[in-house]
N, C-alpha and C positions, 0 to 999 in steps of 0.2 A: 146379114153377114158383115163382119168387121171390114173396114177399109184400111188398106196399108198406108201408114204414115212413114215417109222416108226422110223427113228433116224436121228440125226444131221450128224453123220458120213456118213450115206447113202446119205443124201442130198449133202454133199460135194464131194462124190466120184461118184455118179450116176446122180445127178441133182434133180430138184424139182418134176419131173413127171407130170407137168401140160401141156406139149405139146409133139409133135411128136419127139422132139430131146432128150427125156429122154434116158440116158445111151449112149449118143453119144458125140463126141467132139464138136458138134455145140451147145450143151446146154449152155445157158448164165451163168449158175453157174460156168462153167469151165473157163470163161473169168476172173473170180475174185477169184480164189481159194485161193491165198495167202492173198488177202485182207480180205476175209471172215474168214479165220483162225485167222488173227490178231484181227478182230472185236470180234470173239467168245471168244478169250482169255481175251480180255479187259472186256467184259460183265461178264464172269465168275469170273474175279477178283473182280467185284463189288458185288459178292455174290448172283447173281440171279440164279434161277433154270432154266433148259432148257428142252424143249420138242418140238415136231413137231405139229404145228397147221396151217391149210390152206396150207399144203405142204411146210412150211417155218419154220426156227428156231425161236421159240417164247420163250421169257424169262419172268419169272414170279417171284413174291414175295408173299408168302402166298397164292398161287393159283390165284393171280390177275395178269392179263396181264400188263406188263410194256413196252415191246418193241419187235420188230421183226428185225432180221438181214436177209437181202435178196439181191439177185442178180437181176439186171435189164440189159437192153440192153446197156446203156451208163454209168452205174455206179453201185456200190453196196451201200447199205445203212443200217443205223440204223433208224428205224421208231418208234417213241414214240406214244403210243396210245392216251395219253393226252398231246401231245406236245404243243398244243395251250396254255396250262396253264404254260409252262416253261417260265422263265423270258427272256432268250435268248437275253441278253443285247448286245451281239456282233453280233446278227442277223446271226447266222450260220445255222439256220434251214430253210429248204425249205418246201413248201406245196406240197404234192404229186399231187394234182389236184384241179380243181375249185370246186369240190364237197366235198373236204376234210375239214370237219369242225373242227375235233379234232387232227388228226394225223399230225406230223411234222417229217422231216427227216434230218439226217446228210447224205451227199452224198460224196462218195469217188471214185477216179479213180486210185489211186496207194497207196502202203503201206507207202510211205513217208508222205503223208497227214495224214494217220491214226496215225502214230508214233508221229507226231508233235502235233496232237490234242488229244492224249490219256488222258491227265489230265483233259481237258475240257469235254471229253466224260464221264469220271467217275463222274465229278461234275454234269453233266446233268442227269446221271442215278440216282445219289443220290437224286436229287431234284424230279425226276419223281417218285421215290419210296415214298417219303414224300407226294407228291400230291395224289398218289393212296391210301396210308394209311389214308389220311384225309377223304376219302369218297366223295370228291367233284365230282360233275357230270358236264359234258358239255352238255348244251341243244342246240340242233341243231335248227337254225332258220327255221321257217315254210316257205316252198316254195310251190308255186302252182305247182301241177303235170302237166307236159307238155306231152301230148300224141303225139308221132311222127306219121307222115302220114302213115307209113307202118303198125303201130299198129292199127290206125284208120280203115284202109282198112280191116285188119284182123277181127276187131270187126264187121264191116258191113257184111262181108262174113260168119261170124260164131258167131251168137248171144250167143251160149252156152259158147264159149271161152270168150266173153266179160263179161258175167255174172260171170264166174269163176274168172276172173281177179279182178273185183270189189268186190268180196266176200273175197279176200285176205286182210290181215291186211294192214294198211297204210304203215308200214315199208317194207313189202314185195313188195307192189306195187312200192314204191319208189326205192327199190333195182333193180327191173326189169327195170324200166324206165331209171334209170341212166345207167345201163349196155347196154340196147338197143340203147340209144341215143348217147353213146360215140363212136360208130362205124362211121367212116367217110363216108363210101359208103352205098348207099341204099340197095344193094344186101347183104351186110354184116349184116345190121340191120335186114333185113328180115330173113336171115339165123339164126340169134340169136333167133328171135321170134319163128321160127319153132323148133329150138333145145329144147326150154324150154316149148313148147306147153303142153306136157303131165304133166309136173310139175305143171303148172298153173291150168290145169283142175283138178288135184288132190289136189289143195289147198296148194301146197308147195312153199316155198321161193327159191330164187336163190341158196342158199348154203345148203338147207335141204337135 
């Protein structure tokens, strides 16, 4: 079960609490401690407020989400919630995944990269704040929902579960389908379905 992180300092010293390596040297947060501290200092220099959301440092302006600073296996990052709207003329931003319609990332693997890019980071943050203040929305393209074989089998075996799934909002259905389908192995996909069975039956979304 995930552990609740209540502060940025706790995140940096203990980890994100989203896996079994919380409060251990194996936590991926500890691979990037120096880099994360550099990024935090830069973001605060831009005047953003900070809080913990989704067990990660989230930075806001006037209670609107602007970006997240986080640690991953192979890099640490600044992820802009509406990064797809940034000009990014130098093409420095990466797309987190094939299902990421709006978010874009700066990715770093050492402090030298961050120091070299600081001015550009601040420029991108400033632009991101302007975009958020403008109220512009990013409309996700409509995609046909693909039901993976493991979920189809579960529907056949349990009609109540099938009915509960299709009574969810379209956004909640999509969230589950993306999460289930991104697992590479069938047994992992099935394990994810089983894990969220009760939530689906109770009409809740992935993050509810």
